[in-house]
Backbone as JSON, one array per atom type, in Angstrom:
{
  "sequence": "XXXXXXXXXXXXXXXXXXXXXXXXXXXXXXXXXXXXXXXXXXXXXXXXXXXXXXXXXXXXXXXXXXXXXXXXXXXXXXXXXXXXXXXXX",
  "N": [[0.85, -1.17, 0.0], [0.87, 1.98, -1.03], [1.42, 5.13, 0.31], [1.65, 7.47, -0.97], [0.59, 10.64, -2.03], [-1.69, 10.71, -0.47], [-3.63, 12.53, 1.73], [-3.56, 13.26, 5.19], [-5.68, 14.04, 7.84], [-6.47, 15.36, 11.05], [-8.93, 16.44, 12.52], [-10.29, 18.53, 15.16], [-12.89, 18.94, 15.76], [-16.33, 18.16, 15.1], [-17.51, 19.66, 13.1], [-15.29, 20.56, 11.62], [-14.36, 18.09, 10.68], [-16.49, 17.27, 9.02], [-16.38, 19.31, 7.11], [-13.83, 18.83, 5.97], [-14.28, 16.31, 4.85], [-16.22, 16.93, 2.98], [-14.98, 18.6, 1.13], [-13.08, 17.23, -0.33], [-11.44, 16.67, -3.22], [-10.53, 14.3, -4.51], [-11.93, 12.31, -3.29], [-12.77, 11.02, -0.03], [-12.07, 9.35, 3.08], [-13.2, 8.1, 6.19], [-11.32, 7.73, 9.05], [-11.45, 5.62, 11.59], [-10.24, 3.9, 13.47], [-9.23, 2.1, 11.59], [-8.89, -0.58, 10.82], [-10.35, -1.81, 8.75], [-9.77, -0.15, 6.67], [-7.12, -0.47, 5.85], [-6.84, -3.05, 4.4], [-8.67, -2.37, 2.39], [-7.46, -0.26, 1.0], [-5.15, -1.61, 0.22], [-6.05, -3.61, -1.56], [-7.2, -2.11, -3.52], [-9.86, -1.38, -3.31], [-10.67, 0.89, -2.04], [-10.06, 4.18, -2.93], [-9.48, 6.68, -1.91], [-8.29, 10.03, -1.58], [-7.91, 11.46, 0.62], [-7.65, 11.08, 4.1], [-9.56, 11.24, 6.98], [-9.27, 11.49, 10.26], [-11.17, 10.61, 13.08], [-10.47, 10.54, 15.67], [-9.69, 12.73, 17.33], [-12.03, 14.13, 17.7], [-14.19, 15.41, 20.03], [-16.35, 13.82, 22.48], [-17.2, 11.37, 21.44], [-16.26, 9.2, 22.79], [-17.5, 9.09, 25.13], [-19.7, 8.03, 27.78], [-22.86, 8.7, 28.65], [-25.8, 10.06, 30.22], [-28.54, 11.2, 28.52], [-30.59, 14.23, 28.19], [-33.12, 13.25, 27.99], [-33.06, 11.04, 29.53], [-32.07, 8.73, 28.43], [-29.52, 6.35, 28.04], [-26.46, 7.02, 26.55], [-23.97, 5.82, 24.51], [-20.87, 6.51, 23.28], [-19.54, 6.18, 19.94], [-16.83, 5.54, 19.85], [-16.26, 4.58, 22.33], [-14.57, 2.44, 24.49], [-14.87, -1.07, 25.26], [-13.97, -1.63, 27.81], [-14.14, 0.91, 29.07], [-16.89, 1.32, 28.97], [-17.84, -0.84, 30.51], [-16.78, -0.1, 32.96], [-18.14, 2.16, 33.58], [-20.13, 4.01, 35.83], [-22.72, 4.63, 35.14], [-23.54, 2.57, 33.49], [-23.32, 0.38, 35.12]],
  "CA": [[0.0, 0.0, 0.0], [1.66, 3.2, -1.11], [0.71, 6.25, 0.9], [1.96, 8.66, -1.75], [-0.55, 11.38, -2.51], [-2.83, 10.65, 0.44], [-3.59, 13.54, 2.79], [-4.08, 12.82, 6.49], [-6.15, 15.16, 8.66], [-6.97, 14.99, 12.37], [-9.68, 17.58, 13.03], [-10.64, 18.49, 16.58], [-14.32, 19.19, 15.93], [-17.16, 17.48, 14.12], [-17.71, 20.58, 11.98], [-14.08, 20.51, 10.79], [-14.33, 16.79, 10.01], [-17.47, 17.3, 7.95], [-15.85, 20.19, 6.06], [-12.74, 18.13, 5.3], [-14.85, 15.23, 4.04], [-16.99, 17.49, 1.88], [-14.18, 19.36, 0.16], [-12.0, 16.38, -0.84], [-11.64, 16.47, -4.66], [-10.27, 12.92, -4.94], [-12.64, 11.4, -2.4], [-12.29, 11.0, 1.34], [-12.48, 8.22, 3.9], [-13.14, 8.35, 7.62], [-10.44, 6.82, 9.78], [-11.98, 5.45, 12.94], [-9.66, 2.63, 13.9], [-8.42, 1.78, 10.44], [-8.68, -1.99, 10.53], [-10.88, -2.2, 7.44], [-9.22, 0.72, 5.63], [-5.83, -0.99, 5.36], [-7.04, -3.97, 3.28], [-9.4, -1.7, 1.3], [-6.43, 0.42, 0.2], [-4.23, -2.62, -0.32], [-6.66, -4.33, -2.68], [-7.75, -1.17, -4.49], [-11.29, -1.18, -3.13], [-10.79, 2.29, -1.65], [-9.07, 5.02, -3.61], [-9.6, 8.04, -1.38], [-7.07, 10.85, -1.57], [-7.85, 12.13, 1.92], [-8.1, 10.35, 5.28], [-9.96, 12.14, 8.04], [-9.34, 10.75, 11.52], [-12.15, 11.13, 14.03], [-9.93, 10.3, 17.01], [-9.64, 13.95, 18.12], [-13.34, 14.77, 17.83], [-14.66, 15.13, 21.39], [-17.7, 13.34, 22.75], [-17.52, 10.06, 20.9], [-15.77, 8.17, 23.7], [-18.22, 9.27, 26.38], [-20.92, 7.33, 28.16], [-23.6, 9.72, 29.39], [-27.26, 10.01, 30.17], [-29.05, 12.38, 27.84], [-31.66, 14.95, 28.89], [-34.34, 12.42, 27.97], [-32.85, 9.9, 30.41], [-31.55, 7.6, 27.67], [-28.06, 6.14, 28.14], [-25.81, 7.17, 25.25], [-22.6, 5.32, 24.5], [-20.19, 7.03, 22.1], [-19.09, 5.18, 18.97], [-15.45, 5.15, 20.11], [-16.1, 4.13, 23.71], [-14.04, 1.08, 24.56], [-15.65, -1.98, 26.11], [-13.47, -1.45, 29.18], [-14.71, 2.13, 29.61], [-18.34, 1.11, 29.15], [-18.02, -1.75, 31.65], [-16.4, 0.58, 34.2], [-18.99, 3.34, 33.78], [-21.16, 3.89, 36.85], [-24.04, 4.71, 34.5], [-23.85, 1.25, 32.95], [-23.48, -0.54, 36.26]],
  "C": [[0.89, 1.23, 0.0], [0.84, 4.36, -0.59], [0.96, 7.54, 0.13], [0.69, 9.32, -2.25], [-1.78, 11.33, -1.62], [-2.62, 11.7, 1.53], [-4.17, 12.94, 4.06], [-4.46, 14.06, 7.29], [-6.71, 14.62, 9.97], [-7.71, 16.18, 12.97], [-10.05, 17.4, 14.5], [-12.1, 18.85, 16.84], [-15.07, 18.45, 14.83], [-17.37, 18.36, 12.89], [-16.49, 20.57, 11.05], [-13.99, 19.2, 10.03], [-15.28, 16.76, 8.83], [-16.98, 18.17, 6.79], [-14.74, 19.5, 5.28], [-13.26, 17.01, 4.4], [-15.56, 15.79, 2.81], [-16.17, 18.17, 0.8], [-13.03, 18.55, -0.43], [-12.23, 16.08, -2.32], [-11.43, 15.04, -5.13], [-10.97, 11.89, -4.09], [-11.99, 11.39, -1.03], [-12.8, 9.75, 2.05], [-12.31, 8.6, 5.36], [-12.27, 7.28, 8.26], [-10.93, 6.77, 11.22], [-11.52, 4.1, 13.48], [-8.77, 2.08, 12.81], [-8.3, 0.31, 10.06], [-9.25, -2.41, 9.18], [-10.37, -1.29, 6.33], [-7.94, 0.15, 5.03], [-6.04, -1.99, 4.23], [-7.78, -3.32, 2.11], [-8.43, -0.93, 0.41], [-5.54, -0.59, -0.5], [-4.78, -3.29, -1.58], [-7.36, -3.42, -3.67], [-9.25, -0.94, -4.39], [-11.57, 0.29, -2.79], [-9.68, 3.1, -2.3], [-9.16, 6.47, -3.15], [-8.25, 8.75, -1.38], [-6.89, 11.54, -0.22], [-8.39, 11.2, 3.01], [-8.4, 11.36, 6.37], [-10.16, 11.31, 9.3], [-10.35, 11.42, 12.45], [-11.69, 11.0, 15.48], [-9.96, 11.55, 17.89], [-10.96, 14.66, 18.29], [-13.93, 14.41, 19.19], [-16.08, 14.57, 21.43], [-18.03, 11.94, 22.28], [-16.97, 8.9, 21.72], [-16.59, 8.14, 24.99], [-19.38, 8.3, 26.53], [-21.67, 8.31, 29.05], [-25.09, 9.48, 29.28], [-27.74, 11.32, 29.55], [-30.16, 13.05, 28.62], [-32.96, 14.17, 28.93], [-34.22, 11.18, 28.85], [-32.25, 8.68, 29.73], [-30.03, 7.53, 27.82], [-27.48, 6.19, 26.74], [-24.36, 6.75, 25.37], [-21.96, 5.76, 23.19], [-19.63, 5.91, 21.23], [-17.67, 4.7, 19.22], [-15.21, 4.71, 21.54], [-15.59, 2.69, 23.7], [-14.93, 0.22, 25.46], [-15.25, -1.82, 27.57], [-14.09, -0.21, 29.82], [-16.21, 2.0, 29.86], [-18.59, 0.24, 30.37], [-17.72, -1.05, 32.97], [-17.31, 1.77, 34.52], [-20.02, 3.1, 34.87], [-22.57, 3.95, 36.27], [-24.47, 3.35, 33.95], [-24.1, 0.26, 34.09], [-24.8, -0.31, 36.92]]
}
């Protein structure tokens, strides 16, 4: 997998991530762990010119109770963090 010509971005807000994804002339892919992106690039399934990491976007690792009382678990919350959360227990 050659990384030549691929831009990497690590925005710190959801708005910046959306803007980066929307303005990518050669296509963009969201990096949220990367385990399925590596083979997709390797085998030519994905040909994005820009990778946008969501790691720095706040709020997606949190476990919290919303104003409606519903428990919300962020997409990047680890199983360990969820299991240790007092809200889950």
